C-alpha positions as CSV (number, residue, x, y, z in Angstrom):
1,M,150.4,185.4,135.5
2,T,150.9,188.8,133.7
3,E,148.0,190.3,135.7
4,L,150.0,189.8,138.9
5,T,152.8,191.9,137.6
6,S,150.5,194.7,136.6
7,L,149.2,195.1,140.2
8,T,150.3,198.1,142.3
9,L,152.2,197.4,145.4
10,A,149.2,198.3,147.6
11,E,146.9,196.0,145.5
12,A,149.4,193.2,145.8
13,R,149.7,193.7,149.6
14,D,145.9,193.6,150.0
15,G,145.6,190.6,147.6
16,L,148.2,188.6,149.7
17,Q,146.3,189.4,152.9
18,A,143.0,188.3,151.3
19,K,144.8,185.1,150.1
20,K,143.8,185.8,146.5
21,F,147.2,184.5,145.5
22,S,150.4,183.5,147.3
23,A,153.7,185.3,147.7
24,A,155.3,182.4,145.8
25,E,153.0,183.0,142.8
26,L,153.7,186.7,142.9
27,A,157.4,186.2,142.9
28,A,157.2,183.5,140.1
29,A,155.2,185.9,137.9
30,H,157.9,188.6,138.3
31,V,160.8,186.2,137.8
32,A,159.1,185.1,134.5
33,A,158.6,188.7,133.4
34,I,162.3,189.5,134.2
35,E,163.4,186.6,132.0
36,K,161.4,187.8,129.1
37,A,162.7,191.4,129.4
38,R,166.4,190.8,129.4
39,A,166.6,193.0,126.3
40,L,166.1,196.0,128.6
41,N,169.2,195.1,130.6
42,A,167.5,196.5,133.7
43,Y,168.9,193.8,136.0
44,V,172.7,193.1,136.4
45,L,172.0,190.2,138.7
46,E,168.8,188.1,139.0
47,T,168.2,186.2,142.3
48,P,165.3,183.8,141.5
49,E,166.2,181.1,144.1
50,R,166.5,183.7,146.8
51,A,163.2,185.2,145.7
52,A,161.5,181.8,145.9
53,D,162.9,181.2,149.4
54,M,161.9,184.6,150.7
55,A,158.4,184.3,149.2
56,K,157.9,180.9,150.8
57,A,158.9,182.3,154.2
58,A,156.5,185.2,153.6
59,D,153.6,182.8,152.8
60,A,154.3,181.0,156.1
61,R,154.1,184.3,158.0
62,I,150.9,185.4,156.2
63,A,149.4,182.0,157.0
64,K,150.2,182.4,160.7
65,G,148.8,186.0,160.8
66,E,152.2,187.4,161.4
67,A,152.7,189.3,158.2
68,G,154.9,192.4,158.1
69,P,154.0,195.6,156.2
70,L,155.8,194.4,153.0
71,D,155.4,190.6,153.4
72,G,155.6,188.8,150.0
73,I,156.2,192.1,148.0
74,P,158.9,191.5,145.3
75,L,161.3,194.4,145.0
76,A,164.5,195.2,143.0
77,V,167.6,196.8,144.6
78,K,169.9,199.2,142.9
79,D,173.4,197.8,142.7
80,M,174.7,200.6,145.0
81,F,173.2,198.9,148.1
82,C,175.3,196.2,149.7
83,T,173.4,192.9,150.0
84,A,174.9,190.2,152.2
85,G,175.9,187.2,150.1
86,V,174.7,188.8,146.9
87,R,177.2,190.4,144.5
88,T,177.3,194.2,144.7
89,T,179.5,196.1,142.2
90,A,178.1,199.7,141.9
91,C,178.2,198.7,138.2
92,S,182.0,199.2,138.1
93,H,184.7,196.9,136.9
94,I,186.8,197.9,139.9
95,L,184.3,196.0,142.2
96,D,184.2,192.9,140.0
97,N,182.6,190.0,141.9
98,F,182.6,191.9,145.3
99,V,180.2,190.0,147.6
100,P,179.5,191.9,150.8
101,T,179.3,190.1,154.1
102,Y,176.9,192.7,155.4
103,E,173.5,194.2,154.5
104,S,172.8,197.9,154.0
105,T,170.4,199.4,156.6
106,V,167.8,200.2,153.9
107,T,167.7,196.6,152.5
108,S,167.8,195.0,156.0
109,Q,164.7,197.1,156.9
110,L,162.9,196.0,153.7
111,W,163.7,192.3,154.5
112,R,162.7,192.9,158.1
113,D,159.3,194.0,156.8
114,G,158.9,190.9,154.6
115,A,159.9,192.1,151.1
116,V,161.3,189.7,148.5
117,L,164.6,190.3,146.6
118,L,164.2,189.8,142.8
119,G,167.8,191.0,141.9
120,K,170.1,193.9,141.6
121,T,169.4,196.6,139.1
122,N,171.7,198.4,136.7
123,N,173.0,202.0,137.3
124,D,175.6,204.4,136.0
125,E,179.0,203.5,137.4
126,F,179.2,204.6,141.0
127,A,175.9,206.4,140.3
128,M,177.8,209.0,138.1
129,G,175.6,209.7,135.1
130,S,172.2,210.9,133.9
131,S,171.5,208.2,131.3
132,N,172.7,204.8,132.6
133,E,175.3,204.8,129.8
134,T,178.4,204.7,132.1
135,S,177.6,201.3,133.6
136,Y,180.2,198.5,133.2
137,F,177.3,196.2,132.3
138,G,176.1,198.3,129.4
139,N,173.2,200.7,129.2
140,V,169.7,200.0,130.3
141,I,167.1,200.5,127.5
142,S,163.9,202.3,128.4
143,P,160.7,200.3,128.1
144,W,159.3,203.4,126.4
145,R,159.6,204.2,122.7
146,R,158.7,207.3,120.7
147,K,155.6,206.9,118.5
148,G,156.5,205.1,115.3
149,S,160.2,204.8,116.2
150,N,162.4,201.9,117.3
151,T,165.2,204.2,118.6
152,P,166.4,202.9,121.9
153,L,165.9,205.5,124.6
154,T,167.5,206.2,128.0
155,P,165.5,205.4,131.1
156,G,167.5,208.2,132.8
157,G,170.3,207.9,135.4
158,S,171.9,207.0,137.6
159,S,169.1,204.7,138.8
160,G,168.0,203.7,135.3
161,G,167.7,200.0,136.0
162,S,165.3,200.5,139.0
163,A,163.2,203.0,137.0
164,A,163.0,200.7,133.9
165,A,162.2,197.7,136.1
166,V,159.2,199.4,137.8
167,A,157.9,200.9,134.5
168,A,158.2,197.5,132.7
169,H,156.4,195.7,135.6
170,L,159.5,193.7,136.5
171,C,159.1,194.4,140.2
172,L,156.5,196.1,142.4
173,G,159.0,198.7,143.6
174,A,162.7,199.4,143.7
175,T,165.3,201.2,145.7
176,G,167.4,204.1,144.2
177,T,169.9,206.7,145.3
178,D,169.8,210.4,144.5
179,T,172.9,212.6,144.6
180,G,171.8,215.2,142.1
181,G,168.6,213.9,140.6
182,S,169.3,210.2,140.2
183,I,165.8,209.1,141.4
184,R,163.7,212.0,140.2
185,Q,165.1,212.2,136.6
186,P,164.7,208.5,135.8
187,A,161.2,208.5,137.4
188,A,160.2,211.4,135.1
189,F,161.6,209.7,132.0
190,T,159.8,206.4,132.7
191,G,156.4,207.5,134.0
192,T,157.1,206.2,137.5
193,V,157.0,207.9,140.9
194,G,160.4,208.6,142.6
195,I,161.1,210.4,145.9
196,K,164.3,211.7,147.2
197,P,163.7,212.1,151.0
198,T,165.2,214.8,153.2
199,Y,169.0,214.3,153.7
200,G,169.2,212.2,156.9
201,R,165.7,210.7,156.7
202,V,167.1,207.4,155.3
203,S,170.3,205.7,156.5
204,R,173.3,205.7,154.0
205,W,175.0,202.9,155.9
206,G,175.9,200.0,153.5
207,I,175.3,202.1,150.3
208,V,178.4,202.5,148.1
209,A,179.3,206.2,148.6
210,F,179.5,208.7,145.7
211,A,179.2,212.2,147.4
212,S,178.4,211.7,151.1
213,S,176.8,215.1,151.8
214,L,174.5,214.7,148.9
215,D,173.6,211.0,148.6
216,Q,170.2,209.9,149.8
217,A,168.3,206.7,149.2
218,G,164.6,206.6,148.2
219,P,162.0,204.4,146.5
220,F,160.7,204.0,142.9
221,A,157.1,202.9,142.6
222,K,154.1,202.7,140.2
223,T,152.0,205.1,142.3
224,V,152.4,207.8,145.0
225,R,150.8,205.5,147.5
226,D,153.2,202.7,146.7
227,A,156.2,205.1,147.2
228,A,154.7,206.2,150.6
229,I,154.5,202.5,151.7
230,L,158.1,201.8,150.7
231,L,159.5,205.0,152.2
232,R,158.0,204.1,155.6
233,S,160.0,200.8,155.6
234,M,163.2,202.4,154.3
235,A,163.3,205.5,156.6
236,G,164.3,205.7,160.3
237,H,167.2,206.4,162.6
238,D,170.3,204.4,162.3
239,P,173.1,204.8,164.9
240,K,175.6,203.4,162.3
241,D,175.1,206.6,160.1
242,T,175.9,209.8,162.1
243,T,174.1,211.9,159.5
244,C,170.8,210.0,159.9
245,A,168.2,212.0,161.8
246,D,166.8,210.6,165.1
247,L,163.2,211.4,164.3
248,P,160.0,209.3,164.3
249,V,158.9,208.0,160.9
250,P,155.3,209.0,160.1
251,D,152.8,206.7,158.5
252,Y,153.3,208.2,155.0
253,E,150.4,206.3,153.5
254,A,148.0,208.2,155.8
255,A,148.9,211.4,153.9
256,I,147.5,210.0,150.6
257,G,144.2,211.6,149.9
258,K,144.7,214.3,152.6
259,S,143.3,217.7,151.6
260,V,145.7,220.2,150.2
261,K,143.3,223.1,150.6
262,G,145.0,226.2,151.9
263,L,148.6,225.0,151.1
264,R,150.8,227.6,149.6
265,I,152.8,226.3,146.6
266,G,155.7,228.3,145.5
267,V,156.6,228.6,141.8
268,P,160.2,229.6,141.4
269,K,160.8,232.1,138.5
270,E,164.4,231.0,138.1
271,Y,163.3,227.5,136.9
272,R,161.8,229.1,133.8
273,L,164.9,228.6,131.6
274,D,165.7,230.2,128.3
275,G,164.8,227.9,125.5
276,M,162.7,225.6,127.7
277,P,160.5,223.4,125.4
278,A,157.0,224.6,125.1
279,E,155.6,221.3,126.3
280,I,157.5,221.5,129.6
281,E,156.2,225.0,130.1
282,A,152.6,223.7,129.3
283,L,153.0,220.8,131.7
284,W,154.1,223.2,134.5
285,E,151.0,225.4,133.9
286,Q,148.8,222.3,133.9
287,G,150.3,221.1,137.2
288,K,149.6,224.6,138.7
289,A,146.0,224.4,137.5
290,W,145.5,220.9,139.1
291,L,146.8,222.0,142.4
292,K,144.7,225.2,142.3
293,A,141.6,223.2,141.5
294,A,142.4,221.0,144.6
295,G,142.4,224.1,146.8
296,A,146.1,225.0,147.0
297,E,147.2,228.6,146.6
298,L,150.0,229.2,143.9
299,V,152.5,232.0,144.7
300,D,155.4,233.2,142.6
301,I,158.7,233.1,144.5
302,S,162.4,233.7,143.8
303,L,165.3,231.5,144.5
304,P,168.1,233.9,143.3
305,H,171.1,231.6,143.7
306,T,169.5,228.8,141.5
307,K,171.8,229.7,138.6
308,Y,174.9,228.8,140.6
309,A,173.6,225.4,141.7
310,L,174.8,223.3,138.8
311,P,178.4,224.6,138.7
312,A,178.6,224.4,142.5
313,Y,177.2,220.9,142.5
314,Y,179.8,219.8,139.9
315,I,182.5,221.0,142.2
316,V,181.2,219.6,145.5
317,A,180.1,216.2,144.1
318,P,183.4,215.3,142.3
319,A,185.4,216.6,145.3
320,E,183.6,214.2,147.6
321,A,183.8,211.4,145.0
322,S,187.6,211.7,144.7
323,S,187.9,211.3,148.4
324,N,185.4,208.4,148.7
325,L,186.8,206.5,145.7
326,A,190.3,206.6,147.0
327,R,189.6,203.4,148.9
328,Y,189.4,201.4,145.6
329,D,193.1,200.6,145.2
330,G,193.2,196.8,144.4
331,V,194.5,195.9,147.9
332,R,191.6,194.6,149.9
333,Y,188.8,193.7,147.5
334,G,187.6,194.0,143.9
335,L,189.9,194.2,140.8
336,R,193.7,194.1,141.1
337,A,195.9,194.9,138.1
338,E,199.6,194.1,138.4
339,G,202.3,196.8,138.7
340,R,206.0,197.0,139.2
341,D,205.5,198.2,142.7
342,I,202.6,199.2,145.0
343,T,202.2,202.6,143.4
344,G,202.2,201.0,139.9
345,M,199.6,198.5,141.1
346,Y,197.4,201.3,142.4
347,E,197.7,203.2,139.2
348,A,197.1,200.2,136.9
349,T,194.1,199.1,139.0
350,R,192.4,202.4,139.0
351,A,193.1,203.0,135.3
352,A,191.7,199.6,134.4
353,G,188.8,199.6,136.9
354,F,187.2,203.0,136.6
355,G,185.3,204.1,133.5
356,A,185.9,207.4,131.6
357,E,183.2,209.4,133.5
358,V,184.3,208.2,136.9
359,R,187.9,209.0,136.0
360,R,186.8,212.5,134.8
361,R,185.0,213.2,138.1
362,V,187.8,211.9,140.3
363,M,190.3,214.1,138.4
364,I,188.1,217.2,138.7
365,G,187.5,216.5,142.4
366,T,191.2,216.0,143.1
367,Y,192.0,219.2,141.2
368,V,189.5,221.4,143.2
369,L,190.7,220.0,146.5
370,S,194.4,220.6,145.7
371,A,196.3,223.1,147.7
372,G,196.4,225.9,145.1
373,Y,192.7,225.7,144.1
374,Y,190.9,224.7,147.3
375,D,189.8,228.2,148.2
376,A,189.1,229.3,144.6
377,Y,186.8,226.3,143.9
378,Y,185.7,224.0,146.7
379,L,185.4,226.7,149.4
380,R,183.5,229.0,147.1
381,A,181.1,226.2,146.1
382,Q,180.4,225.4,149.7
383,K,179.6,229.1,150.4
384,L,177.2,229.1,147.4
385,R,175.6,225.9,148.8
386,T,174.8,227.8,152.0
387,L,173.2,230.6,149.9
388,I,171.2,228.1,147.9
389,K,169.9,226.5,151.1
390,R,169.1,230.0,152.5
391,D,167.0,230.8,149.5
392,F,164.7,227.9,150.2
393,E,164.6,228.7,154.0
394,E,163.5,232.2,153.2
395,A,160.7,230.9,151.0
396,F,159.5,228.5,153.7
397,K,159.7,231.2,156.3
398,A,157.4,233.3,154.1
399,G,154.8,230.7,154.4
400,V,155.4,228.4,151.4
401,H,154.6,224.8,152.1
402,A,156.1,223.2,149.0
403,M,157.3,224.2,145.5
404,L,156.2,223.0,142.0
405,T,158.8,222.8,139.2
406,P,159.4,220.6,136.1
407,A,161.4,217.5,136.9
408,T,163.5,217.4,133.7
409,P,164.2,219.9,130.8
410,S,162.9,217.3,128.2
411,A,161.5,213.9,127.8
412,A,163.8,210.9,127.5
413,F,166.5,211.2,124.8
414,G,168.0,208.5,122.6
415,L,170.9,206.4,123.8
416,G,174.2,208.0,122.5
417,E,172.5,211.3,121.7
418,K,174.2,213.2,124.5
419,V,177.3,211.1,125.2
420,G,180.1,212.7,123.3
421,A,182.7,215.3,123.3
422,D,180.8,217.7,125.6
423,P,179.9,216.2,129.0
424,I,178.3,219.5,130.0
425,E,175.3,218.8,127.8
426,M,174.6,215.6,129.9
427,Y,175.2,217.5,133.2
428,L,172.5,220.0,132.2
429,N,169.9,217.3,132.6
430,D,170.2,217.8,136.4
431,V,169.3,221.5,136.2
432,F,166.0,221.2,138.0
433,T,167.0,218.6,140.5
434,V,170.5,219.5,142.0
435,T,169.3,222.4,144.1
436,V,167.2,220.0,146.2
437,N,170.3,217.9,147.0
438,M,172.5,221.0,147.7
439,A,169.8,222.2,150.2
440,G,169.2,218.7,151.6
441,L,165.4,218.9,151.0
442,P,162.9,216.3,150.0
443,G,161.7,216.2,146.3
444,I,159.3,213.9,144.5
445,A,158.8,213.3,140.7
446,V,155.3,212.4,139.7
447,P,154.2,211.5,136.1
448,A,152.1,214.3,134.8
449,G,151.6,213.7,131.0
450,L,153.0,212.5,127.7
451,D,154.8,214.6,125.2
452,A,153.9,214.8,121.4
453,Q,155.9,211.6,120.8
454,G,154.1,209.7,123.5
455,L,156.9,209.8,126.1
456,P,156.3,210.5,129.8
457,L,156.9,213.9,131.4
458,G,157.1,214.5,135.1
459,L,156.6,217.3,137.6
460,Q,158.7,217.8,140.7
461,L,157.4,218.9,144.1
462,I,160.0,220.2,146.6
463,G,159.1,220.2,150.3
464,R,160.2,221.5,153.7
465,P,162.8,219.4,155.6
466,F,161.3,216.2,156.9
467,D,157.9,217.0,155.5
468,E,157.6,214.2,152.9
469,E,153.9,213.8,153.9
470,T,152.9,217.1,152.2
471,L,154.7,215.9,149.1
472,F,152.8,212.7,149.1
473,A,149.5,214.5,149.5
474,L,150.3,217.0,146.7
475,G,151.7,214.2,144.5
476,Q,148.5,212.3,144.8
477,V,146.5,215.3,143.5
478,I,148.7,215.4,140.3
479,E,148.6,211.6,139.9
480,Q,144.8,211.6,140.1
481,A,144.4,214.4,137.6
482,A,147.1,213.1,135.2
483,G,146.4,209.3,135.4
484,R,149.0,206.6,135.2
485,F,151.1,205.8,132.2
486,T,152.4,202.3,131.1
487,P,154.6,201.5,128.1
488,A,153.4,199.1,125.4
489,I,155.4,195.9,125.5
490,W,157.8,195.5,122.6
491,W,160.6,193.4,124.3
């Protein structure tokens, strides 16, 4: 049964169509793998009965010749996506035992196309974090380990559970959300592929909100092709989300293997940070060489406002979070703590329900939105955001088709190594990814090599708005040159 879990999504799809195995067998193999891997804490809720029922229905459709594009494919869903009748908590105590009566648009489209739900994956509380250490359910442990060491490592965050589940072969693909790098950073840390689509390409309806102008859902997968297959099902116009673009969804899989000859790839000089590890620099150079060998043209570009992206992001995101999280008050759903009056109940509920990082961000957000500071902080951050977006627009206008950058400033770090007195050290993990969210652009992280300690490193490709196809074509070039990376089983 283990060989079924090591298949790529595309291989499993083709195997199901050829009747080499059944959807029921595929689901059972993954359920067994999940049970053996509980030490990773990748799933916060397993749904084996639902998986069995959905797989049985998929087998019936396949037998009748009515299979959908994802029929029988077992997937994991980040605990930020509302799933009808299945507990959804955003990994926060304040949403204890919340069971939605409705389905998020993204998951409803996956089920429409025949996918099978294996369970809900762990994430940083309300998706706020870069290491999956703020989850109410405890941290996820990466399936990767440094050579000769048993130190538990982070799978990245906030979508750490989804990334770990894909890397450890506990699903064939998973959903994630990316507000400042929460798909691309965990993908780079775990040797998986993760894409944040253009803002508006995928509906946000039914996803627990963190920062509404930055949040975007996307897939994690073992390969670039698998990510393309998943994004096609996840994307599309949704009238329930007014920010969702009414544009046709291309056949992303058709972009795989497409020639990249003649594409101009920008290399932003501002991403060359002081003190950047030599292995990240070397990886970047290697990526440039691979793309050049495939016929792409590498050009140096400047994105002058990049240095302001991180501080501006950490004003805009907490401001929107403080507004979005105001709805969790103990009145309608989730946790309720007793108080002397209604104000006391609000205060007690929020103090007991939110973890330290969420409280920190809500307080920062409330502060920057307050009357005396709105102009000094929030308004200035929004102006900077416009300038950051303009930098990218100028580069694209000058004929650049995509950009190549590192995905993270380092390989995965040990759990507890960066959680301490200085939250800024953790925030710096997002240095290469936040600009993409601030500008609303698509970005993909592709595994590109291993560091000296045997840990995965990823490269990031940034594309023009709604041009995910070019990213898939370029990502495939890197994947073919670098190969795929799988952790040795120790759990």
